[in-house]
C-alpha positions in Angstrom: 51.4 -139.4 -16.9 52.5 -135.7 -16.9 51.9 -133.5 -13.9 48.4 -132.0 -14.1 47.6 -128.4 -13.2 43.9 -127.5 -13.4 42.6 -123.9 -13.3 39.0 -124.2 -12.0 36.6 -121.8 -10.5 32.8 -122.0 -10.0 32.4 -118.5 -11.3 33.0 -117.2 -14.9 35.3 -114.3 -15.5 37.8 -115.2 -12.8 40.8 -115.3 -15.2 41.2 -119.1 -15.7 41.9 -118.7 -19.4 44.3 -115.8 -19.0 46.3 -117.7 -16.5 46.5 -120.7 -18.9 47.5 -118.3 -21.8 50.5 -117.1 -19.7 51.6 -120.3 -17.9 51.6 -122.4 -21.0 54.3 -120.2 -22.7 56.3 -119.9 -19.4 56.3 -123.7 -18.9 57.4 -124.2 -22.5 60.1 -121.5 -22.2 61.6 -123.6 -19.4 61.8 -126.6 -21.6 58.7 -128.5 -20.3 56.9 -130.5 -23.0 53.5 -129.0 -22.2 49.9 -129.6 -23.3 47.1 -127.2 -22.8 43.6 -128.7 -22.5 40.5 -126.6 -23.2 37.3 -127.8 -21.5 35.5 -124.5 -22.0 32.7 -124.9 -24.6 33.6 -121.4 -25.9 37.1 -122.8 -26.8 38.8 -119.4 -26.1 42.1 -121.1 -25.3 41.9 -123.3 -28.4 41.3 -120.3 -30.7 44.1 -118.5 -29.1 46.4 -121.6 -29.6 45.5 -121.8 -33.3 46.4 -118.1 -33.7 49.7 -118.8 -31.9 50.5 -121.6 -34.3 50.1 -119.2 -37.2 52.3 -116.7 -35.5 54.9 -119.3 -34.8 55.5 -119.8 -38.5 57.3 -116.5 -38.6 58.6 -116.4 -35.0 61.1 -119.2 -34.3 61.9 -117.6 -30.9 58.5 -118.3 -29.5 57.9 -121.3 -27.2 55.7 -123.9 -28.8 53.1 -126.2 -27.2 49.8 -127.9 -28.2 46.3 -126.9 -27.1 43.7 -129.7 -27.2 40.0 -128.9 -27.3 37.9 -131.4 -25.3 34.4 -132.1 -23.9 34.6 -132.8 -20.2 31.5 -135.1 -20.4 33.0 -137.5 -22.9 36.8 -136.9 -23.5 38.6 -136.9 -20.2 40.1 -140.4 -20.6 41.0 -139.6 -24.2 42.8 -136.5 -23.0 44.8 -138.6 -20.5 45.9 -140.8 -23.3 46.8 -137.8 -25.5 48.9 -136.4 -22.7 51.2 -139.4 -22.6 54.8 -138.3 -23.2 54.2 -134.8 -22.0 55.8 -133.3 -18.9 52.9 -131.1 -18.0 49.2 -130.7 -18.7 47.5 -127.3 -18.0 43.8 -127.5 -18.0 41.4 -124.7 -18.6 38.1 -125.7 -16.9 34.6 -124.7 -17.8 33.3 -121.3 -16.7 30.6 -123.1 -14.6 30.8 -126.5 -12.8 27.3 -127.1 -11.7 25.9 -128.9 -14.7 28.7 -131.5 -14.9 30.0 -131.5 -11.3 30.9 -135.2 -11.1 33.2 -134.9 -14.2 34.7 -131.7 -12.9 35.5 -133.3 -9.5 37.0 -136.3 -11.3 39.5 -134.1 -13.2 40.3 -132.1 -10.1 40.9 -135.3 -8.1 43.4 -136.4 -10.7 45.3 -133.1 -10.7 48.6 -132.6 -8.9 47.3 -129.0 -8.2 44.0 -127.2 -8.7 44.4 -123.4 -8.9 41.2 -121.5 -8.1 41.5 -117.9 -9.4 39.2 -115.2 -7.9 38.7 -111.5 -8.4 38.5 -109.4 -5.3 34.7 -108.9 -5.2 32.1 -110.1 -2.8 30.4 -112.0 -5.6 33.6 -113.9 -6.3 34.1 -114.6 -2.6 30.6 -116.0 -2.2 31.3 -118.7 -4.8 35.1 -119.2 -4.4 35.1 -119.8 -0.6 32.7 -122.8 -0.7 34.5 -124.3 -3.7 37.9 -124.1 -1.9 36.4 -125.8 1.1 34.9 -128.6 -1.0 38.1 -129.4 -2.8 40.1 -129.3 0.3 37.7 -131.6 2.1 38.0 -134.0 -0.8 41.8 -134.1 -0.2 42.5 -132.3 -3.5 45.7 -130.3 -3.5 44.3 -126.8 -4.1 45.5 -123.2 -4.0 43.7 -119.9 -4.4 45.1 -116.9 -6.3 43.8 -113.4 -6.4 43.5 -111.9 -9.9 43.0 -108.3 -11.0 43.4 -107.0 -7.5 45.1 -104.1 -5.6 46.7 -105.4 -2.4 46.4 -101.9 -0.8 42.7 -102.2 -0.7 41.2 -103.2 2.7 38.8 -105.7 1.1 41.6 -107.4 -0.8 43.6 -107.9 2.4 40.5 -109.3 4.2 39.8 -111.6 1.3 43.3 -113.0 1.3 43.0 -113.7 5.0 39.6 -115.5 4.4 40.9 -117.6 1.5 44.1 -118.5 3.5 42.0 -120.0 6.3 40.3 -122.3 3.7 43.2 -123.4 1.6 46.8 -122.5 0.7 47.0 -119.0 -1.0 49.4 -118.1 -3.7 51.5 -115.3 -2.2 51.4 -113.4 -5.5 48.4 -111.1 -6.2 48.1 -110.5 -9.9 47.5 -106.8 -10.5 44.8 -105.3 -12.8 47.1 -104.2 -15.7 45.8 -103.5 -19.2 48.7 -105.2 -21.0 47.8 -108.6 -19.6 45.7 -109.1 -22.7 47.9 -107.5 -25.3 48.9 -109.9 -28.1 46.0 -112.2 -27.8 45.0 -111.4 -31.4 48.2 -113.2 -32.5 48.1 -116.0 -29.9 50.6 -114.2 -27.7 50.4 -113.2 -24.0 52.3 -111.1 -21.5 54.5 -114.1 -20.9 55.9 -113.6 -24.4 56.8 -110.0 -23.9 59.7 -109.2 -21.5 58.6 -105.5 -21.5 55.1 -106.3 -20.3 54.3 -105.0 -16.8 52.1 -108.1 -16.3 54.8 -110.6 -17.1 56.5 -110.6 -13.6 53.1 -111.3 -12.0 52.4 -114.3 -14.1 56.0 -115.5 -13.9 55.8 -115.4 -10.1 52.6 -117.3 -10.1 54.2 -119.9 -12.4 57.1 -120.3 -10.0 54.7 -120.9 -7.2 52.4 -123.3 -9.2 55.3 -125.3 -10.6 56.7 -125.8 -7.1 53.4 -126.7 -5.6 52.6 -129.2 -8.4 55.8 -131.0 -7.7 57.5 -130.2 -11.0 61.3 -130.4 -11.0 63.2 -127.1 -10.9 63.3 -125.2 -14.2 65.7 -126.6 -16.7 66.2 -123.3 -18.4 64.7 -119.9 -18.4 64.1 -119.3 -22.1 64.5 -116.0 -23.8 61.5 -114.2 -25.3 61.5 -111.5 -27.9 
């Protein structure tokens, strides 16, 4: 079985799909045979992956990987079979976990690392904190990461302290930068653009996540155009 990294939050809009759209190319750029799994019924990651395949036809320099759409209620074991032969599986979880909680917890329990993204708002904190606690109490290897946040804000610093008391906290705070979403129309992301201001943030998160998930050191740092 490959290493499994799951992006899962009990609140929609936390950035799960955006993280997957950036970490999938970064993993592939380093030579990992990577599979993306899209459990979101909206299939945003899947549609992005299809656009990327079309772009790849004219861009041999881009890192390639597959994105598999799946139904968490019925397809988890089939997904595990499809992942055979891959080094890494990155899972984009549903925007809400309440209606299929047993299945979500099963996937999280199988993961080498569950990453819980959160924006720096009180609404996000109200849902993210209990979710971190629940996963940690289950013995799941979990880490929180703050997304679209300004570390100079007092509330952001307080939220980091709160999350760090509940579970490990990624030391990288992803900033709110508009170019994080540029290129999505072509199946690209900040990770594909070395001039993107957002790329260093996602690259630093990837380095942390890779290490925490127990993946071997990078085999190569691929070039991107």
